[in-house]
Phi, psi and omega in degrees: 000332184302318183296315177298327179293320178296315179297319178298316180300315179298318181294322177296314181297323177295321181291328183260010184292353177287342183231113185298322181295315179292322178300315179297319180297315179292326178294320176301315178298318181298319181297326178288331187265330186279157176282159183306318181290331177289326177295322176298317178295319179297319178300314179299316180296318182295322179299320177289315185294322184276357175299322181270350182229076185298337179294342180268352183299331180300335182283347181295345179297338181285343181249004179261000000 
């Protein structure tokens, strides 16, 4: 189940990326649900994903 949860989290974050506030809220939820190694993977993915969307960079504080 862990891998599908990580994939699901990424798809949700991609869908709500139009709104930084909602993106932060979903990211907070993801951090509570994911396993530690999945959070590391999510951090790597977010660093790549937010390169093109600088308005979402403020949300990275939830995974540091």
